[in-house]
N, C-alpha and C positions, 0 to 999 in steps of 0.2 A: 545664652543662645542655645537652642536645642541641637542635638547631634544631627538631626535631619537638615537643619539650615546650614550647619557647618559642612556637611557633605555637599550640599548644593553649591555653597560658596567655593569649595575646593574645586568642583568640576568647572565652574565658571572661570575662575582664575587660571586653571590649567589649560582651558581652551583658548585663552588669550595670550598664551606664552609666545614670545618672539622666537624666530627660528635661528637665533644666534647660537653658534657652537660655544663650548666653554672657552674661557680665556685664562691666561696665566695670572697668578696673583702672587704677592709677596707675603712672607711672614717674618717674624722677628727672631727666628731660631737659628739664624746663620752664624758662622764662626765670628766670635767676638761681637756679637750683636749686630753684624753688618746687614743681616736680612738675606733671605734667599727665596728663590721661586719655589712655589709648591710643585710637587711632582706631577707632571702631566705628560701625556704622550707627546713625542717629539713632533708629530704631525697629526692634525685633526683631519680626518677623511670622512666625516659624517656631517649631515646637515648643510646649512648654507648661511651666508652673511648678507644682510641687507645694508647696502651702502648708505651711510649718513654723511651729512656735511662735514668736511674735514678729512674724510678717509682718502687714502690713495691706494692703488693696487699694492704698493710696497708695504704700507702699514698693515693691510689685511693679510698679506702673505706672511709678514713678520708675526702677527698675532697668532696665526694658526700653524706656523712651522712649515710653510711652503716656500719653495723657490718661486719668486715672482714670475719667472718665465713659464714655469709649469702651470701655475695658477691661471695665467693669461691664456695658455694653450687649452686648458681644460674648459674655459668659458668662452672661447672664441674671440678673445680680446687681442687686437693687434696693436703694435707700437703706434703712437706713443702711450698706449695703455691708459686711455682716458676712460674714466668711469663717472657715473652720475648718481646723486642721491635717489634712493628708491630702487636702484638696480640690485638684482639678486646675484650674488657670487656663490656658485655651487662648490662645495668642498668634497662632494661624493662622486665626482667625475674623474675619469682618467684623462690626462692630456691628449688632445686630438693629435693624431699623426699628421705631420705636415708632408703631404705628398707633392713632390715637384711635378709640375705639368711639363711633359716633354715638349721641347721646342721643335716644331716641324722644320725639316731641312729645306732651305730655299733652292738647293741644287737638285734638279730632276734626275731620276735614274739614268744610268748610262744608255739603256735601250731607248729612252725617250728624249735624249739630248737633242734640242732643236738645232737646226743648221745655223752657222754663224751669221750674225746680222751683217748686212751690207753696209759699207762705210758711207755716211752721208756725203753728198757732193760738197757741202760747205759746213764747216764746224760751227756748232752753236756759239753765239756770242756770250761771253761771261757776264754774269749779273754784276751790276755796280756794287762795290763794297758797302756794307751797312754798318754803321758804328754800333758797337754792342754796349748796352747799359748794364753795369753789374747789378746783380740782384741784391736787394737789401739784406743785410745780415740779420739773423734772428738769434736772440739769446737762448741759452739752454733751458729746457723745461724739465720738470720733475720726472716726466714719463719718457723722456727721450733716451736714445741709446748712448748718449754722451755722458760720461766717458765710457768707451766701449773696450772690447778686448777681453781676454781671459788670462792674461799673464799675471805674474806675481805682483804684489803690492808692497811698497816700502812703508813700514809703520813707524810711528813714534808714540810716546806716551801721551794720553789725552789730559792728564793732570799730574801734579807733582806730589800728591799726598801719599800716605801709607795705604797699602792694600789691606783691607780689613775683611774681605771675603773673596775666596778663590773659586775658580771654575770647578764644577763637579757635575758631570752629566748624570751620574747615578742619582745624586741628590736633587737634581732638577735645577741646579745653579748654573745658568747658561752664560755667565759672564763673570766679571770681577767687580768689586766695589772698592772705591778709593775714597778715603776720608779727606775732609777739608773743612774750610770755614766758609760761611756765607759770603758770596761774592768772589771767591777764588775763581780764576779763569778755567774754563773748559776749552780744550784745543782740539781741532780736527786732527785725527790720527793719521790721515794721509790725504792726498789730493782727491777731489771728488765733486759731487753735486748733491745738494740737499733734496731728498725725495720725500721727506715727511717732516712736518713741524706741527706739533699739536699735543693734546693730552687725552686722546681718545682710547688709549690702551691701558686697561686696568693694571695698577701696580707700578707703572712707569713714571707717573707724574708728567711734567713737561718734558717731551721727548723729541729728539732729533734723530733722523736716520739719514746716513750719507751713503750714496752709491759710489764705489771706487772704480769698478769696471763691471762687466756683465756678470761676474761670478761673486764679487766681494761687496759686502755691505757692513757698516758699523752703526751702532746705536749708542746714544748718550742720554741717560735718564736722570730724573729728579732735578732737572735744572730749575734755577730761579728765573733769570731773564734769558730769553733766547735771542741771539743777536743776528741771526741770518734768516733769510726767507726761503720758502719752498721754491726749488728751481734755481737757487743761487749756487754758482760754482765756488768752491772753497779750496784753499791751499793747506798743505800739511803745516801744522803749528799755528794756524789762524785761530784767533779767539772767536768761538762760535756761541758761547753761552757763559753764564756765571753759575757757580755751584749753588745748589739749594737743597731743600728737603721736600719738594712736592711729591706726593704719592708715597712717602715713606716717613720714618720717625726720627731721622737724624740727617744732618747735612752730609751729603756724599754724592759721588758720581758712580752710577752703575753703567758699566761699559761692556758692550757685547760685540762680537764679530761673527758674521755668518758667511759661509762659502756654499754656493748653490743651495741656499735656504737652510743649511744645517749649522748648528752652533759649533764654533771653533774656540778652543781655549785661547783667550787673548795672550796668556803667558807664553804660548808657543810661537807667536808671531811678533810680539813686542820686543824691542832690543833689551838686552840685559842692563839693569841699572848698575852704575858704578858705586 
């Protein structure tokens, strides 16, 4: 093929490129072969992401290093944070400031206070009591604010194996990797609700993300079988998946914790092992 046609082909393929921002990937150079993330900026603030089937606002925020609340505010998305395939999520916008609308006072100024109303000759008859019907309860959804709050979270270990790769923000390792065998249980590290279940994030394989409250999220990667559904509440210590090697080269659990969208060393929040 001539250089001329190669140049034309390069221009055509370049013009068809999607507007996805870069995503994190894994390599095999981590400590003891555990694998680690490639070095990337902690937050992507350029370009945009086009929603595909299976995406949630939480998974998109995780992919690009955003706090899901900030990403929602930047794109004018309100709770319960529903998004649709084909929707464009902008990463190059600042979160919109939420300006509270002042509530007008129902009390008129003192200079315009009306004269007191005259008492009616006969009091109005009370309305007959109406039996109230309780509203049907609704289960939690992945985008709901349940569980809410910003307080501390009580953590437990998500697996029993040996830690083969530790957290290193400088090296781009945003979690820890725990060794195990195929089928070993993966446990919820704290109470919460599943806000993502899928394999759409490069390098994570079969991934679960759990929201513990408005500030804290945790992620469980490389699972074989995922045992919980998106939107399902889970309890600390509940079996949520089985360990596998999806998206990586050996059986392991990659575990991450984020607070306000920023990676936190799991070793700083997990209890000390005896």
